[in-house]
NUVEX-230089 format. One record per residue (C-alpha): residue number from 0; residue in three letters; x, y, z. Coordinates in pm, whole numbers, plus 50000, padded with zeros to 5 digits. Layout:
BEGIN
<node i="NUM" aa="ALA" east="X" north="Y" up="Z"/>
...
//
This chain:
BEGIN
<node i="0" aa="UNK" east="62742" north="72434" up="97021"/>
<node i="1" aa="UNK" east="62860" north="72181" up="96761"/>
<node i="2" aa="UNK" east="62890" north="72457" up="96501"/>
<node i="3" aa="UNK" east="63101" north="72669" up="96737"/>
<node i="4" aa="UNK" east="63320" north="72370" up="96819"/>
<node i="5" aa="UNK" east="63375" north="72299" up="96447"/>
<node i="6" aa="UNK" east="63470" north="72663" up="96396"/>
<node i="7" aa="UNK" east="63722" north="72651" up="96680"/>
<node i="8" aa="UNK" east="63874" north="72326" up="96550"/>
<node i="9" aa="UNK" east="63906" north="72476" up="96200"/>
<node i="10" aa="UNK" east="64070" north="72789" up="96338"/>
<node i="11" aa="UNK" east="64318" north="72584" up="96540"/>
<node i="12" aa="UNK" east="64395" north="72356" up="96245"/>
<node i="13" aa="UNK" east="64452" north="72655" up="96016"/>
<node i="14" aa="UNK" east="64676" north="72822" up="96274"/>
<node i="15" aa="UNK" east="64874" north="72502" up="96327"/>
<node i="16" aa="UNK" east="64920" north="72461" up="95951"/>
<node i="17" aa="UNK" east="65055" north="72814" up="95920"/>
<node i="18" aa="UNK" east="65299" north="72755" up="96203"/>
<node i="19" aa="UNK" east="65413" north="72418" up="96066"/>
<node i="20" aa="UNK" east="65459" north="72525" up="95704"/>
<node i="21" aa="UNK" east="65818" north="72602" up="95610"/>
<node i="22" aa="UNK" east="65871" north="72963" up="95513"/>
<node i="23" aa="UNK" east="66113" north="73123" up="95272"/>
<node i="24" aa="UNK" east="66440" north="73204" up="95449"/>
<node i="25" aa="UNK" east="66515" north="73575" up="95489"/>
<node i="26" aa="UNK" east="66833" north="73534" up="95283"/>
<node i="27" aa="UNK" east="66664" north="73347" up="94995"/>
<node i="28" aa="UNK" east="66739" north="73491" up="94653"/>
<node i="29" aa="UNK" east="66458" north="73592" up="94425"/>
<node i="30" aa="UNK" east="66571" north="73458" up="94086"/>
<node i="31" aa="UNK" east="66391" north="73456" up="93751"/>
<node i="32" aa="UNK" east="66465" north="73400" up="93384"/>
<node i="33" aa="UNK" east="66375" north="73657" up="93120"/>
<node i="34" aa="UNK" east="66441" north="73721" up="92753"/>
<node i="35" aa="UNK" east="66771" north="73907" up="92700"/>
<node i="36" aa="UNK" east="66762" north="74279" up="92783"/>
<node i="37" aa="UNK" east="66424" north="74255" up="92960"/>
<node i="38" aa="UNK" east="66556" north="74331" up="93306"/>
<node i="39" aa="UNK" east="66316" north="74523" up="93530"/>
<node i="40" aa="UNK" east="66433" north="74794" up="93770"/>
<node i="41" aa="UNK" east="66574" north="74648" up="94092"/>
<node i="42" aa="UNK" east="66720" north="74339" up="93922"/>
<node i="43" aa="UNK" east="67065" north="74243" up="93789"/>
<node i="44" aa="UNK" east="67187" north="73984" up="93539"/>
<node i="45" aa="UNK" east="67358" north="73683" up="93700"/>
<node i="46" aa="UNK" east="67386" north="73441" up="93406"/>
<node i="47" aa="UNK" east="67272" north="73373" up="93050"/>
<node i="48" aa="UNK" east="67186" north="73070" up="92841"/>
<node i="49" aa="UNK" east="67086" north="72974" up="92491"/>
<node i="50" aa="UNK" east="66736" north="72835" up="92456"/>
<node i="51" aa="UNK" east="66628" north="72771" up="92096"/>
<node i="52" aa="UNK" east="66265" north="72729" up="92210"/>
<node i="53" aa="UNK" east="66226" north="73073" up="92373"/>
<node i="54" aa="UNK" east="66287" north="73442" up="92320"/>
<node i="55" aa="UNK" east="66297" north="73457" up="91942"/>
<node i="56" aa="UNK" east="66379" north="73087" up="91884"/>
<node i="57" aa="UNK" east="66736" north="73148" up="91762"/>
<node i="58" aa="UNK" east="66880" north="72871" up="91544"/>
<node i="59" aa="UNK" east="67241" north="72957" up="91628"/>
<node i="60" aa="UNK" east="67391" north="72990" up="91976"/>
<node i="61" aa="UNK" east="67298" north="73331" up="92113"/>
<node i="62" aa="UNK" east="67256" north="73380" up="92485"/>
<node i="63" aa="UNK" east="66892" north="73483" up="92456"/>
<node i="64" aa="UNK" east="66770" north="73388" up="92806"/>
<node i="65" aa="UNK" east="66905" north="73570" up="93107"/>
<node i="66" aa="UNK" east="66893" north="73471" up="93472"/>
<node i="67" aa="UNK" east="66825" north="73774" up="93690"/>
<node i="68" aa="UNK" east="66817" north="73828" up="94064"/>
<node i="69" aa="UNK" east="66661" north="74104" up="94271"/>
<node i="70" aa="UNK" east="66899" north="74338" up="94451"/>
<node i="71" aa="UNK" east="66657" north="74596" up="94591"/>
<node i="72" aa="UNK" east="66561" north="74372" up="94882"/>
<node i="73" aa="UNK" east="66915" north="74295" up="95001"/>
<node i="74" aa="UNK" east="67047" north="74442" up="95327"/>
<node i="75" aa="UNK" east="67359" north="74658" up="95360"/>
<node i="76" aa="UNK" east="67668" north="74435" up="95354"/>
<node i="77" aa="UNK" east="67506" north="74177" up="95125"/>
<node i="78" aa="UNK" east="67724" north="74017" up="94853"/>
<node i="79" aa="UNK" east="67605" north="73904" up="94511"/>
<node i="80" aa="UNK" east="67778" north="73749" up="94211"/>
<node i="81" aa="UNK" east="67664" north="73919" up="93892"/>
<node i="82" aa="UNK" east="67765" north="73945" up="93529"/>
<node i="83" aa="UNK" east="68034" north="74210" up="93468"/>
<node i="84" aa="UNK" east="67886" north="74553" up="93412"/>
<node i="85" aa="UNK" east="67585" north="74504" up="93639"/>
<node i="86" aa="UNK" east="67669" north="74730" up="93933"/>
<node i="87" aa="UNK" east="67367" north="74909" up="94079"/>
<node i="88" aa="UNK" east="67394" north="75241" up="94261"/>
<node i="89" aa="UNK" east="67485" north="75179" up="94623"/>
<node i="90" aa="UNK" east="67686" north="74866" up="94543"/>
<node i="91" aa="UNK" east="68066" north="74832" up="94509"/>
<node i="92" aa="UNK" east="68268" north="74576" up="94314"/>
<node i="93" aa="UNK" east="68473" north="74374" up="94563"/>
<node i="94" aa="UNK" east="68610" north="74103" up="94334"/>
<node i="95" aa="UNK" east="68623" north="74003" up="93967"/>
<node i="96" aa="UNK" east="68682" north="73663" up="93810"/>
<node i="97" aa="UNK" east="68654" north="73457" up="93495"/>
<node i="98" aa="UNK" east="68390" north="73186" up="93460"/>
<node i="99" aa="UNK" east="68375" north="73037" up="93110"/>
<node i="100" aa="UNK" east="68037" north="72874" up="93183"/>
<node i="101" aa="UNK" east="67849" north="73196" up="93263"/>
<node i="102" aa="UNK" east="67776" north="73550" up="93145"/>
<node i="103" aa="UNK" east="67870" north="73544" up="92778"/>
<node i="104" aa="UNK" east="68067" north="73219" up="92809"/>
<node i="105" aa="UNK" east="68401" north="73378" up="92712"/>
<node i="106" aa="UNK" east="68670" north="73150" up="92569"/>
<node i="107" aa="UNK" east="68953" north="73384" up="92666"/>
<node i="108" aa="UNK" east="69033" north="73478" up="93024"/>
<node i="109" aa="UNK" east="68838" north="73795" up="93101"/>
<node i="110" aa="UNK" east="68666" north="73910" up="93418"/>
<node i="111" aa="UNK" east="68310" north="73831" up="93319"/>
<node i="112" aa="UNK" east="68187" north="73788" up="93678"/>
<node i="113" aa="UNK" east="68180" north="74049" up="93953"/>
<node i="114" aa="UNK" east="68117" north="74011" up="94323"/>
<node i="115" aa="UNK" east="67935" north="74321" up="94441"/>
<node i="116" aa="UNK" east="67851" north="74436" up="94794"/>
<node i="117" aa="UNK" east="67576" north="74670" up="94905"/>
<node i="118" aa="UNK" east="67712" north="74965" up="95101"/>
<node i="119" aa="UNK" east="67398" north="75180" up="95126"/>
//
């Protein structure tokens, strides 16, 4: 009887913990950093940085670490901001802009950022 009661209490406690734990929101982005040009299928580049301790240990400023985000899991109508040139099939460019702190860090005004929207 005591053993069965312990089992029931454990099951209830486990179930309560699962209910009480915060989950990942459905619209949460899956973001990772990778060495430049190592972008797996289903992902797009959203930023880049220089890290002299990773990805070849460059001694001069080269944007050797890329931030990437998954696009394969986004619903139709979803918008993403990506580096210019990263437009997957089924996505349309809806806006372009210049951001000197991201995606190549251009010093002249060029559209280095795209807003894309999934249409199928």
